[in-house]
C-alpha positions in Angstrom: 1.2 -16.2 -1.3 -1.8 -14.5 0.3 -4.6 -12.5 -1.3 -6.0 -9.9 1.1 -8.5 -7.1 1.1 -8.0 -3.6 2.4 -9.5 -2.7 5.8 -9.5 0.8 7.2 -8.4 1.2 10.8 -10.9 2.5 13.4 -9.5 6.1 13.1 -10.9 6.3 9.6 -14.7 6.8 10.0 -17.3 4.4 8.6 -18.4 5.5 5.2 -15.4 7.6 4.5 -14.4 7.8 0.8 -11.3 5.6 1.0 -10.3 2.4 -0.6 -11.3 -0.6 1.4 -13.8 -1.6 4.1 -14.6 1.1 6.7 -16.1 0.7 10.1 -15.1 -0.9 13.4 -12.4 -3.6 13.0 -14.6 -5.9 15.2 -17.1 -5.8 12.3 -15.0 -5.6 9.2 -12.5 -8.3 9.9 -15.2 -11.0 10.6 -17.1 -9.8 7.5 -14.0 -10.2 5.4 -13.4 -13.7 6.7 -17.0 -14.6 6.1 -16.6 -13.6 2.5 -13.7 -16.0 2.1 -10.6 -13.9 2.7 -8.1 -15.0 5.3 -5.8 -11.9 5.3 -6.1 -8.1 5.2 -4.1 -5.0 4.6 -4.6 -2.3 7.3 -5.0 1.3 6.1 -4.1 3.9 8.7 -4.4 7.7 9.0 -3.0 8.3 12.5 -0.4 5.7 13.6 -1.0 6.7 17.3 -4.5 5.3 17.0 -3.4 1.8 15.7 -4.1 -0.6 18.6 -1.6 -3.4 18.0 -3.0 -5.6 20.7 -6.5 -5.2 19.4 -5.4 -6.1 15.8 -3.5 -9.2 17.1 -6.5 -10.3 19.2 -8.8 -10.0 16.2 -6.3 -12.0 14.1 -6.4 -14.8 16.7 -10.2 -14.7 17.1 -11.0 -14.8 13.4 -8.0 -16.8 12.1 -7.1 -13.8 9.9 -3.7 -12.2 9.3 -2.6 -8.7 8.7 -0.1 -8.8 5.8 0.7 -5.1 5.1 0.3 -1.6 6.5 -1.0 1.1 4.1 -0.2 4.7 4.8 -2.2 6.4 2.0 -4.6 8.2 4.4 -1.7 9.6 6.4 -1.6 12.0 3.4 -5.3 11.8 2.3 -6.9 12.2 5.7 -4.1 13.6 7.9 -2.5 15.8 5.3 1.1 14.7 5.9 3.8 15.0 3.3 7.4 13.9 3.7 8.7 16.7 1.4 6.6 19.5 2.9 8.0 22.9 2.3 7.4 23.9 5.9 10.1 22.3 8.1 7.7 21.8 11.0 5.1 20.0 8.9 7.9 17.9 7.4 9.1 17.0 10.9 5.6 16.0 11.8 5.3 13.8 8.7 8.7 12.1 9.3 7.9 11.4 13.0 4.5 10.1 12.2 5.9 7.8 9.5 8.5 6.5 12.0 5.6 5.7 14.4 3.8 3.9 11.6 7.0 1.9 10.8 7.1 0.8 14.5 3.5 -0.4 14.3 4.3 -2.3 11.1 7.3 -3.9 12.8 5.2 -5.0 15.8 2.8 -6.6 13.4 5.6 -8.3 11.4 4.6 -6.6 8.1 6.1 -4.0 5.7 4.5 -0.7 4.8 4.4 1.7 1.9 4.9 5.3 0.9 2.5 6.5 -1.8 0.9 10.0 -1.7 2.8 10.6 1.6 5.9 11.4 -0.3 4.4 14.7 -1.3 3.9 17.1 -4.1 5.9 19.7 -6.1 6.0 22.8 -4.0 6.3 26.4 -5.0 10.1 26.3 -5.0 10.1 23.7 -7.8 10.7 20.0 -8.5 14.4 19.7 -7.6 14.0 21.2 -4.1 10.9 19.2 -3.5 12.8 16.0 -4.4 15.8 17.1 -2.2 13.5 17.5 0.8 12.0 14.0 0.1 15.5 12.5 -0.2 16.4 14.1 3.2 13.3 12.6 4.8 13.8 9.2 3.3 17.4 9.1 4.3 16.4 9.8 7.9 13.8 7.0 7.7 16.3 4.7 6.1 18.8 5.2 9.0 16.0 4.7 11.6 14.8 1.5 10.0 18.3 0.0 9.7 19.1 0.9 13.3 15.9 0.1 15.1 13.6 -2.0 12.8 15.9 -4.5 11.3 14.4 -6.4 8.4 11.5 -4.0 7.7 11.0 -2.9 4.1 9.5 0.5 3.2 7.9 0.2 -0.3 7.7 3.1 -2.6 4.4 3.0 -4.6 4.7 4.6 -8.0 1.5 6.6 -8.7 0.0 8.3 -11.8 0.9 12.0 -12.1 -2.7 13.1 -11.5 -2.5 11.4 -8.1 1.1 12.3 -7.2 3.4 14.3 -9.4 6.7 12.7 -8.4 8.2 9.2 -8.8 5.6 7.9 -11.3 7.0 4.6 -12.4 9.1 1.8 -10.9 12.4 2.8 -12.5 12.1 6.4 -11.4 11.4 5.3 -7.8 14.3 2.8 -7.9 16.8 5.2 -9.3 15.8 7.7 -6.6 16.5 5.5 -3.7 19.5 3.6 -5.2 21.2 6.8 -6.3 21.1 8.0 -2.6 22.2 4.7 -1.2 19.0 4.0 0.6 18.8 0.2 1.4 15.5 -0.2 3.3 13.3 0.5 0.3 11.6 -1.6 -2.3 8.7 -1.3 -4.8 4.9 -1.7 -4.4 3.2 -2.2 -7.8 -0.4 -1.1 -8.1 -2.4 -2.4 -11.1 -4.3 0.9 -11.5 -1.1 3.0 -11.4 0.9 0.6 -13.6 2.8 2.5 -16.4 2.2 0.3 -19.4 5.2 1.8 -21.3 7.9 1.8 -18.6 6.9 -0.7 -15.9 6.7 -4.1 -17.8 10.4 -4.1 -18.6 11.2 -3.1 -15.0 9.1 -5.9 -13.6 10.5 -8.5 -15.9 14.1 -7.5 -15.0 13.8 -6.5 -11.4 11.1 -8.6 -9.8 13.2 -9.0 -6.6 12.5 -5.4 -5.8 8.8 -5.8 -6.1 7.7 -6.8 -2.6 3.9 -6.2 -2.7 1.1 -5.7 -5.2 -2.2 -3.8 -5.0 -5.0 -5.0 -7.2 -7.5 -2.3 -8.3 -9.4 -1.7 -11.5 -9.2 1.6 -13.3 -9.7 4.6 -11.0 -9.7 2.0 -8.1 -13.1 0.7 -9.1 -13.9 -2.8 -7.8 -12.2 -5.6 -9.9 -14.0 -6.2 -13.1 -15.7 -2.8 -13.2 -13.0 -1.0 -15.2 -10.7 -1.5 -18.1 -7.7 -3.2 -16.7 -6.7 -6.6 -18.2 -5.9 -8.5 -15.1 -4.9 -11.7 -17.0 -2.2 -9.7 -18.7 -1.1 -8.0 -15.6 -0.9 -11.1 -13.4 0.8 -13.1 -16.2 3.5 -10.6 -16.4 4.1 -10.8 -12.6 4.0 -14.6 -12.4 6.2 -15.1 -15.5 8.7 -12.7 -14.0 8.8 -14.8 -10.8 6.6 -12.8 -8.4 5.6 -15.1 -5.5 4.6 -12.5 -2.8 1.3 -11.2 -1.5 -1.5 -9.3 -3.2 -4.0 -6.9 -1.6 -7.3 -5.7 -3.2 -7.5 -1.9 -2.8 -10.7 -0.6 -4.3 -13.5 1.8 -3.5 -16.4 -0.3 -2.2 -19.9 0.0 -3.5 -22.5 1.2 -1.0 -22.9 -2.4 0.1 -19.4 -3.4 1.2 -20.3 -7.0 1.6 -21.5 -7.2 -2.0 -18.2 -5.8 -3.1 -16.4 -8.4 -1.0 -18.4 -11.2 -2.5 -18.0 -10.0 -6.1 -14.3 -9.6 -5.6 -14.0 -13.1 -4.3 -15.8 -14.4 -7.4 -13.7 -12.3 -9.7 -10.4 -13.5 -8.1 -11.4 -17.1 -8.4 -12.2 -16.7 -12.1 -8.6 -15.6 -12.7 -6.2 -18.4 -13.6 -3.8 -17.3 -10.8 -6.2 -17.1 -8.0 -8.2 -20.3 -7.9 -10.6 -21.8 -5.3 -8.8 -22.3 -2.0 -6.1 -19.7 -2.6 -7.7 -17.0 -0.6 
């Protein structure tokens, strides 16, 4: 099990309002290691600007490991949606995600679909979901044929952030009903549905393949209202043994947020000294 911190790729400008560290990777990765982390999750906006050789070189130089690829800013920054009502925009989103999947495969990590899945368009929920299913089916076929072993994780999000697939069971029903086999679930503490998700997690932990840690509204850990002891106990008692990534909006001083996060994690019963 690794506990990582989100780092934005170089195509996301320093100081951008995104979750994680921003700036040049040559600066953020050593800062992360200096703060006590040994792994990171890489957030991207444009897969074409992910320099795999550079990431691997920085991994070697700083004894740090990329453990996951986050595609949130492919929607937030690049404006891509897999269920876009415009066929040309939808094509652009699918092709871009395939490129991101290739980059993840080269790094030996999985990747997620969060806001990238899209919104409810003017022709209604069902047609919006049908277009999403069409895109995910194409991606599923691509992954099975060319990127064997890669998992694409659907990340349930609150309705105010993304209006479709808002809890783990909804997301799982969506891809299982359509026979999509390359998909799993990413659980985010800030988007966790307290009514529906605990039962799912306790009964289907094998489908949960990555976890994001963020306080309410993605504040730094300990600055919101989330009960992390309760959240982590549910995961561990259900048998979760995979990786975690901290995905929070950093304060103006990113290093201060890193150090405070390390202290908070080590105060938790699960994440003790030496586990980072």
